[in-house]
C-alpha positions as CSV (number, residue, x, y, z in Angstrom):
1,X,-21.0,6.2,57.1
2,X,-24.4,5.5,55.6
3,X,-26.4,7.9,57.7
4,X,-24.2,11.0,58.0
5,X,-22.3,10.5,54.7
6,X,-19.0,11.1,56.5
7,X,-16.0,9.8,54.6
8,X,-12.7,8.6,56.1
9,X,-9.9,8.1,53.7
10,X,-7.1,5.6,54.1
11,X,-4.6,8.4,54.9
12,X,-6.9,9.8,57.6
13,X,-7.5,6.4,59.1
14,X,-3.8,5.6,59.2
15,X,-3.0,9.0,60.8
16,X,-5.7,8.6,63.5
17,X,-4.7,5.0,64.2
18,X,-1.1,6.1,64.6
19,X,-2.2,8.8,67.1
20,X,-4.2,6.3,69.1
21,X,-1.4,3.7,69.1
22,X,0.9,6.5,70.5
23,X,-1.7,7.4,73.1
24,X,-1.8,3.8,74.3
25,X,2.0,3.6,74.4
26,X,2.2,6.9,76.3
27,X,-0.1,5.3,79.0
28,X,2.4,2.5,79.5
29,X,0.5,-0.2,77.5
30,X,2.8,-2.7,75.7
31,X,2.1,-5.4,73.2
32,X,-0.2,-8.0,74.6
33,X,-2.0,-5.7,77.1
34,X,-5.8,-5.3,77.0
35,X,-8.1,-2.4,76.2
36,X,-11.9,-2.3,76.0
37,X,-14.2,-0.2,73.9
38,X,-18.0,0.3,74.1
39,X,-18.9,2.4,71.0
40,X,-21.7,2.2,68.5
41,X,-21.2,2.1,64.7
42,X,-19.5,5.5,64.6
43,X,-17.0,7.2,62.2
44,X,-14.3,6.6,64.8
45,X,-15.1,3.0,65.4
46,X,-12.6,1.5,62.9
47,X,-9.8,3.9,64.0
48,X,-10.2,2.5,67.5
49,X,-9.8,-1.0,66.1
50,X,-6.8,-0.2,64.0
51,X,-5.2,2.0,66.7
52,X,-5.3,-1.0,69.1
53,X,-4.1,-3.3,66.3
54,X,-1.2,-1.0,65.5
55,X,-0.2,-1.0,69.2
56,X,-0.1,-4.8,69.3
57,X,-2.9,-4.8,72.0
58,X,-5.6,-7.3,72.7
59,X,-8.8,-5.4,72.2
60,X,-12.3,-6.1,73.3
61,X,-15.4,-4.4,71.8
62,X,-18.5,-4.7,74.0
63,X,-22.1,-4.5,72.9
64,X,-23.7,-1.0,73.3
65,X,-26.9,-2.7,74.4
66,X,-25.4,-4.1,77.6
67,X,-26.6,-3.0,81.0
68,X,-24.1,-1.4,83.3
69,X,-23.8,-4.6,85.2
70,X,-23.1,-6.6,82.0
71,X,-20.6,-4.1,80.7
72,X,-18.8,-4.0,84.1
73,X,-18.4,-7.7,84.0
74,X,-16.8,-7.7,80.5
75,X,-14.5,-4.8,81.1
76,X,-13.2,-6.2,84.4
77,X,-13.1,-9.8,83.2
78,X,-11.0,-8.9,80.1
79,X,-8.4,-7.1,82.3
80,X,-8.8,-3.9,80.3
81,X,-6.3,-1.1,81.3
82,X,-8.1,1.5,79.2
83,X,-11.8,2.0,78.5
84,X,-13.1,4.0,75.6
85,X,-16.8,4.9,75.5
86,X,-19.0,7.3,73.5
87,X,-21.7,9.8,74.2
88,X,-24.3,7.2,73.4
89,X,-22.9,4.7,76.0
90,X,-22.1,7.4,78.6
91,X,-24.6,6.2,81.1
92,X,-23.3,2.7,81.3
93,X,-19.7,3.7,81.2
94,X,-20.1,6.2,84.0
95,X,-21.9,3.7,86.1
96,X,-19.2,1.1,86.0
97,X,-16.2,3.2,87.3
98,X,-16.1,1.7,90.8
99,X,-16.7,-1.9,89.5
100,X,-13.7,-1.7,87.1
101,X,-10.7,-0.9,89.3
102,X,-8.2,-2.3,86.8
103,X,-8.9,0.4,84.3
104,X,-6.2,3.1,84.5
105,X,-7.4,5.5,81.9
106,X,-10.9,6.3,80.5
107,X,-11.9,8.3,77.4
108,X,-15.2,9.4,75.9
109,X,-15.9,10.2,72.3
110,X,-18.6,12.9,71.5
111,X,-19.5,13.6,75.1
112,X,-18.6,14.4,78.7
113,X,-18.4,11.8,81.5
114,X,-17.1,12.5,85.0
115,X,-13.7,11.0,85.4
116,X,-13.3,10.5,81.6
117,X,-10.9,12.4,79.4
118,X,-12.2,13.8,76.1
119,X,-10.9,11.3,73.4
120,X,-10.6,14.1,70.8
121,X,-8.3,16.1,73.0
122,X,-6.1,13.1,74.0
123,X,-5.7,12.1,70.3
124,X,-4.8,15.6,69.1
125,X,-2.0,15.8,71.6
126,X,-0.3,12.7,70.1
127,X,2.1,12.5,67.2
128,X,0.9,10.9,63.9
129,X,4.2,9.1,63.4
130,X,4.1,5.2,63.5
131,X,5.4,3.3,66.5
132,X,8.6,1.5,65.9
133,X,8.8,-2.3,65.3
134,X,5.0,-2.7,65.3
135,X,3.3,-6.0,66.1
136,X,-0.2,-6.8,65.1
137,X,-2.8,-6.8,67.8
138,X,-5.7,-9.3,68.1
139,X,-9.3,-9.1,69.2
140,X,-10.7,-10.9,72.2
141,X,-14.5,-10.8,71.8
142,X,-17.2,-12.1,74.1
143,X,-19.8,-14.7,73.1
144,X,-23.3,-13.2,72.9
145,X,-24.3,-14.9,76.1
146,X,-27.4,-16.5,74.5
147,X,-27.1,-19.6,76.7
148,X,-25.3,-18.2,79.7
149,X,-22.8,-15.6,80.9
150,X,-20.7,-14.2,78.1
151,X,-17.2,-15.5,77.9
152,X,-14.2,-14.0,76.3
153,X,-12.7,-16.1,73.4
154,X,-8.9,-15.9,73.8
155,X,-7.1,-16.6,70.5
156,X,-3.4,-17.3,70.8
157,X,-1.5,-14.0,70.7
158,X,1.1,-14.4,68.0
159,X,3.0,-11.1,68.1
160,X,3.4,-11.1,64.3
161,X,4.6,-8.1,62.3
162,X,1.8,-5.5,61.8
163,X,1.5,-6.0,58.0
164,X,0.7,-9.8,58.5
165,X,-2.8,-10.4,57.0
166,X,-5.2,-11.9,59.4
167,X,-6.6,-15.3,58.8
168,X,-10.0,-13.8,57.9
169,X,-8.3,-11.5,55.4
170,X,-6.6,-14.4,53.7
171,X,-9.9,-16.3,53.7
172,X,-12.0,-13.5,52.3
173,X,-9.4,-12.6,49.6
174,X,-9.1,-16.2,48.5
175,X,-12.7,-17.3,48.8
176,X,-14.8,-14.2,48.4
177,X,-12.7,-12.0,46.1
178,X,-11.9,-9.2,48.5
179,X,-9.5,-6.7,46.8
180,X,-9.0,-3.0,46.3
181,X,-12.0,-2.7,44.0
182,X,-14.8,-4.0,46.3
183,X,-17.4,-1.9,47.9
184,X,-18.6,-3.6,51.1
185,X,-21.8,-2.9,52.9
186,X,-21.7,-3.6,56.6
187,X,-25.3,-3.4,58.0
188,X,-24.6,-5.0,61.4
189,X,-23.1,-3.7,64.7
190,X,-19.3,-3.7,64.2
191,X,-18.6,-4.8,67.8
192,X,-19.6,-8.3,66.8
193,X,-17.0,-10.7,65.5
194,X,-18.0,-11.1,61.9
195,X,-18.6,-7.4,61.1
196,X,-15.5,-6.3,62.8
197,X,-13.2,-8.8,61.2
198,X,-14.8,-8.5,57.8
199,X,-14.5,-4.7,57.8
200,X,-10.9,-4.9,58.9
201,X,-10.3,-7.5,56.1
202,X,-11.8,-5.1,53.6
203,X,-9.2,-2.5,54.7
204,X,-6.3,-5.0,54.5
205,X,-7.5,-5.8,51.0
206,X,-7.8,-2.1,50.1
207,X,-11.5,-1.9,49.5
208,X,-14.2,0.5,50.7
209,X,-16.5,-0.1,53.7
210,X,-19.9,1.5,53.7
211,X,-21.1,1.1,57.3
212,X,-24.8,1.5,58.4
213,X,-25.4,3.1,61.8
214,X,-28.3,0.6,62.2
215,X,-30.0,-1.8,59.8
216,X,-33.1,-0.7,58.0
217,X,-34.2,-2.9,55.1
218,X,-35.2,-0.3,52.6
219,X,-32.2,1.9,53.4
220,X,-29.9,-1.1,52.8
221,X,-31.4,-1.5,49.3
222,X,-30.9,2.2,48.6
223,X,-27.3,2.0,49.7
224,X,-26.6,-0.9,47.4
225,X,-27.9,1.2,44.5
226,X,-26.3,4.4,45.5
227,X,-22.8,3.0,46.2
228,X,-22.9,0.1,43.7
229,X,-22.2,-2.3,46.5
230,X,-20.4,-5.4,45.4
231,X,-20.0,-7.4,48.6
232,X,-22.0,-7.5,51.8
233,X,-22.6,-9.6,54.9
234,X,-26.0,-10.4,56.5
235,X,-27.8,-12.5,59.0
236,X,-31.0,-14.4,58.2
237,X,-33.3,-12.0,60.1
238,X,-32.1,-9.3,57.8
239,X,-33.0,-11.5,54.8
240,X,-36.5,-12.0,56.2
241,X,-37.0,-8.3,56.8
242,X,-35.9,-7.6,53.2
243,X,-38.3,-10.1,51.9
244,X,-41.2,-8.7,53.9
245,X,-40.9,-5.3,52.1
246,X,-43.7,-4.7,49.7
247,X,-43.0,-5.8,46.1
248,X,-43.1,-2.2,44.8
249,X,-40.5,-1.2,47.4
250,X,-38.2,-4.0,46.5
251,X,-38.5,-3.4,42.8
252,X,-37.6,0.3,43.3
253,X,-33.9,-0.4,43.7
254,X,-31.2,-1.7,41.4
255,X,-29.2,-4.4,43.2
256,X,-27.4,-5.8,40.1
257,X,-24.0,-4.6,41.4
258,X,-24.0,-7.2,44.1
259,X,-21.5,-10.0,43.5
260,X,-21.2,-11.6,46.9
261,X,-23.8,-11.7,49.7
262,X,-22.4,-13.5,52.7
263,X,-24.6,-14.7,55.5
264,X,-24.1,-16.6,58.8
265,X,-24.8,-16.3,62.6
266,X,-28.0,-18.5,62.5
267,X,-29.7,-21.1,60.3
268,X,-31.7,-19.5,57.5
269,X,-35.2,-20.8,56.7
270,X,-35.0,-22.6,53.3
271,X,-37.8,-20.5,51.7
272,X,-36.1,-17.3,52.7
273,X,-32.8,-18.2,51.2
274,X,-34.5,-19.5,48.0
275,X,-36.3,-16.2,47.6
276,X,-33.1,-14.2,48.2
277,X,-31.2,-16.2,45.6
278,X,-34.1,-15.7,43.1
279,X,-34.0,-11.9,43.8
280,X,-30.2,-11.2,43.8
281,X,-29.0,-14.2,41.8
282,X,-26.6,-17.0,42.7
283,X,-24.4,-14.6,44.6
284,X,-25.3,-15.8,48.1
285,X,-22.5,-17.5,50.2
286,X,-23.0,-19.0,53.6
287,X,-20.6,-20.0,56.3
288,X,-20.8,-21.6,59.7
289,X,-18.1,-20.6,62.1
290,X,-17.7,-19.0,65.5
291,X,-15.8,-16.3,67.3
292,X,-13.6,-19.2,68.5
293,X,-12.1,-19.6,65.0
294,X,-11.8,-23.4,65.4
295,X,-13.5,-24.3,62.1
296,X,-15.1,-23.0,58.9
297,X,-17.9,-24.5,56.9
298,X,-18.9,-22.9,53.6
299,X,-21.1,-23.2,50.6
300,X,-22.0,-21.1,47.6
301,X,-25.4,-20.7,46.0
302,X,-25.0,-23.6,43.5
303,X,-24.0,-26.0,46.3
304,X,-26.8,-24.8,48.5
305,X,-29.4,-25.2,45.8
306,X,-28.2,-28.8,45.3
307,X,-28.4,-29.3,49.1
308,X,-31.2,-27.0,50.4
309,X,-30.7,-26.2,54.1
310,X,-27.0,-27.0,54.3
311,X,-24.5,-24.6,55.7
312,X,-21.8,-26.2,53.6
313,X,-18.7,-28.4,53.8
314,X,-15.8,-28.0,56.2
315,X,-12.9,-26.2,54.5
316,X,-10.8,-25.8,57.6
317,X,-10.0,-29.2,59.1
318,X,-12.0,-32.3,59.4
319,X,-15.4,-32.4,61.0
320,X,-16.8,-35.0,63.4
321,X,-20.4,-35.6,64.6
322,X,-20.5,-37.2,68.0
323,X,-23.1,-38.5,70.5
324,X,-23.2,-37.4,74.2
325,X,-20.5,-40.0,75.0
326,X,-18.1,-38.6,72.4
327,X,-18.6,-41.5,69.9
328,X,-19.0,-40.6,66.2
329,X,-22.5,-41.3,64.9
330,X,-23.6,-42.8,61.6
331,X,-24.1,-40.6,58.5
332,X,-27.3,-38.6,58.7
333,X,-27.7,-38.9,62.5
334,X,-27.6,-35.6,64.5
335,X,-24.9,-35.0,67.0
336,X,-22.5,-32.5,68.5
337,X,-20.3,-30.9,65.8
338,X,-16.6,-31.1,66.5
339,X,-13.7,-29.6,64.4
340,X,-10.3,-31.1,64.1
341,X,-8.1,-28.1,63.6
342,X,-4.7,-26.6,64.5
343,X,-6.5,-23.4,65.5
344,X,-6.9,-23.5,69.3
345,X,-8.8,-21.2,71.7
346,X,-9.6,-20.8,75.3
347,X,-12.5,-19.2,77.2
348,X,-10.9,-16.4,79.2
349,X,-10.7,-17.4,82.9
350,X,-13.1,-20.3,82.4
351,X,-11.1,-23.6,82.3
352,X,-14.3,-25.6,82.8
353,X,-16.0,-24.2,79.8
354,X,-12.8,-24.6,77.8
355,X,-12.7,-28.3,78.9
356,X,-16.3,-28.8,77.9
357,X,-15.5,-27.6,74.4
358,X,-12.8,-30.2,74.0
359,X,-13.1,-33.8,72.8
360,X,-10.8,-36.5,74.1
361,X,-9.2,-36.6,70.7
362,X,-8.4,-32.9,70.9
363,X,-11.3,-31.7,68.7
364,X,-13.3,-28.7,69.7
365,X,-17.0,-27.7,69.5
366,X,-19.1,-24.6,69.7
367,X,-21.9,-26.6,71.3
368,X,-24.0,-26.9,68.1
369,X,-25.8,-29.9,66.9
370,X,-26.0,-31.0,63.3
371,X,-25.9,-33.9,60.8
372,X,-23.9,-34.6,57.7
373,X,-25.3,-36.0,54.4
374,X,-23.6,-38.5,52.1
375,X,-21.9,-35.7,50.1
376,X,-20.3,-34.3,53.3
377,X,-22.6,-31.3,53.6
378,X,-23.5,-30.1,57.2
379,X,-27.0,-29.3,58.3
380,X,-27.4,-27.4,61.6
381,X,-30.1,-28.7,63.9
382,X,-29.8,-26.3,66.9
383,X,-27.8,-25.5,70.0
384,X,-27.4,-28.4,72.3
385,X,-28.7,-26.2,75.1
386,X,-32.0,-25.6,73.3
387,X,-32.9,-29.2,72.7
388,X,-36.3,-30.1,74.0
389,X,-37.0,-33.6,75.5
390,X,-40.7,-34.1,75.4
391,X,-42.1,-37.5,76.2
392,X,-38.6,-38.9,75.7
393,X,-38.3,-37.5,72.1
394,X,-35.6,-35.1,71.2
395,X,-36.9,-32.0,69.5
396,X,-34.7,-29.2,68.1
397,X,-36.8,-26.0,68.0
398,X,-35.0,-24.3,65.1
399,X,-37.2,-26.2,62.7
400,X,-40.4,-24.7,64.1
401,X,-38.8,-21.3,64.4
402,X,-38.0,-21.4,60.7
403,X,-41.6,-22.3,59.8
404,X,-43.0,-19.5,61.9
405,X,-40.6,-16.9,60.7
406,X,-41.9,-17.2,57.2
407,X,-45.5,-16.8,58.1
408,X,-46.8,-13.3,57.0
409,X,-48.3,-12.6,60.4
410,X,-45.1,-13.2,62.3
411,X,-42.4,-10.5,62.8
412,X,-40.2,-12.8,65.0
413,X,-40.5,-16.1,66.8
414,X,-38.8,-18.2,69.5
415,X,-39.5,-21.8,70.3
416,X,-38.3,-23.6,73.4
417,X,-39.3,-26.1,76.0
418,X,-41.4,-25.3,79.0
419,X,-42.2,-27.5,82.1
420,X,-44.9,-30.1,81.6
421,X,-46.1,-32.5,84.2
422,X,-47.0,-35.3,81.8
423,X,-44.1,-35.0,79.2
424,X,-41.4,-33.3,81.2
425,X,-41.2,-30.5,78.6
426,X,-43.7,-29.1,76.1
427,X,-42.9,-27.1,73.0
428,X,-43.8,-23.4,73.4
429,X,-43.7,-20.6,70.9
430,X,-43.3,-17.0,71.8
431,X,-44.2,-14.8,68.8
432,X,-43.8,-11.1,68.0
433,X,-46.8,-10.5,65.7
434,X,-46.4,-8.2,62.6
435,X,-49.6,-6.6,63.7
436,X,-49.8,-6.2,67.5
437,X,-53.6,-6.0,67.3
438,X,-53.7,-9.5,65.8
439,X,-52.3,-11.2,68.9
440,X,-54.8,-13.6,70.4
441,X,-56.3,-17.1,70.4
442,X,-57.2,-17.1,66.7
443,X,-53.7,-16.2,65.5
444,X,-52.2,-18.8,68.0
445,X,-54.4,-21.5,66.5
446,X,-53.5,-20.5,63.0
447,X,-49.8,-20.6,63.7
448,X,-50.0,-24.0,65.4
449,X,-51.9,-25.3,62.4
450,X,-49.4,-23.8,60.1
451,X,-46.5,-25.6,61.8
452,X,-48.4,-28.9,61.7
453,X,-48.8,-28.6,57.9
454,X,-45.0,-28.7,57.6
455,X,-43.7,-30.7,60.7
456,X,-44.5,-33.7,62.7
457,X,-46.9,-32.9,65.6
458,X,-44.2,-33.6,68.3
459,X,-42.0,-30.8,66.8
460,X,-44.8,-28.2,66.8
461,X,-45.7,-25.8,69.6
462,X,-48.6,-26.8,71.7
463,X,-49.2,-23.2,72.9
464,X,-48.3,-19.8,71.6
465,X,-47.7,-16.6,73.6
466,X,-47.3,-13.1,72.2
467,X,-44.8,-10.4,73.0
468,X,-44.4,-6.9,71.6
469,X,-40.7,-7.6,71.0
470,X,-38.3,-10.5,71.5
471,X,-34.9,-10.1,73.1
472,X,-32.8,-10.4,70.0
473,X,-29.1,-9.4,69.7
474,X,-28.5,-6.9,66.8
475,X,-26.4,-9.6,65.1
476,X,-29.5,-11.8,64.8
477,X,-29.0,-14.1,67.7
478,X,-31.9,-14.6,70.0
479,X,-31.5,-14.4,73.8
480,X,-33.7,-17.4,74.2
481,X,-32.3,-18.0,77.6
482,X,-34.1,-14.9,78.9
483,X,-37.4,-16.2,77.7
484,X,-36.8,-19.8,78.9
485,X,-35.8,-18.6,82.4
486,X,-39.2,-16.8,82.9
487,X,-41.1,-20.1,82.3
488,X,-38.8,-22.4,84.2
489,X,-38.5,-20.0,87.2
490,X,-42.2,-20.4,87.9
491,X,-41.9,-24.2,87.9
492,X,-39.0,-24.1,90.4
493,X,-36.8,-26.3,88.3
494,X,-34.4,-25.9,85.3
495,X,-34.8,-29.3,83.6
């Protein structure tokens, strides 16, 4: 653990995971049953994951930033029979007891909650011997809910032997060089799909995980130097925060040990990625995929430099770009991205959303829009749900967001459509300024002019509002829906 310095050996992790798997079995849980956990990046986090995995369970990690209402929905929706919380999430966990009647046993780490058993006591009472005939569990994680209510992504439960490598493990070992020698920095919340799966893959490969309790840009650089980090995973907002550190701070740390920097979760502004590659070298790898696991698009630094802005080529099944009627569009034309893959998924208890993600040919989509160039490289445009139609012209706000994010006066930015009587929708920017005192008409005019230097007028915000902070998920995804809803509610319409 980066903050406390606490170290967990493989022997200790295995013993703790065995005790937890025995606890689950003592409660009557069998392979294929569900458990839920709401725990921050904590020394016991990965033992929770492996304990559930050892027991063959379907495990759901929920965000620690959820309200009690949101947490209750996920715990109840995933059919969890056991809930594990922490002292940090005690308030939400205690508040949802009545709303989660399917939960049969509740435990708390580092704290006291009425109706919850102390996790430490429960584990100590269990044997450290392995369960017999162990099957591997599988996660069922919930979408971030950036465009609607979160939905559980149900991957087919295979019931394979415990020692079977996960698909992510095979991918990271083959593509990114995961082995027993790597030292992996995880700066993001581990309840999210990529950090959880990558950390567990590091363990299956035999490497070392260095987990940050929370991301702080200078602290991340210090950890790279201190632990000689070789591999890491980031989101674009982290890159931008690293780049906005003063030059003398950036130069203070030796980052030459870094061999692989993986990034995903959102499109990265081209200048930001160019500067990161200049700084760390051609060690940056990008992928586009989802919790659904239906496709995987990838590129290394050399490929990206030859195709700036791409997220790569599909290396898991064929990719199809289709219009709203499901017909494939010509090369270079944006459309909904579908993957042709043997990997299937369902949205838990939501057959309608599952059906909307399916093409008539059996292909599946995450709801993203993109285009493919003549070399087969994919460029993300935006989420279909965020497309703005202004005066009959389709505008994807990610372009303007990328331009604004690189402006020195901007700490964060969101662009979306707002009601307009003349054009149907108008392009709006909501900005978190780097200096709160700078917010005002002058900065708004400067940012609009800045966008117009780089983009066609129709793609640029007509107005800019300022906020002290934007509602962004710790993984880097923006809850743009929350901002949009404010503006559309006043208009009394949603389109």
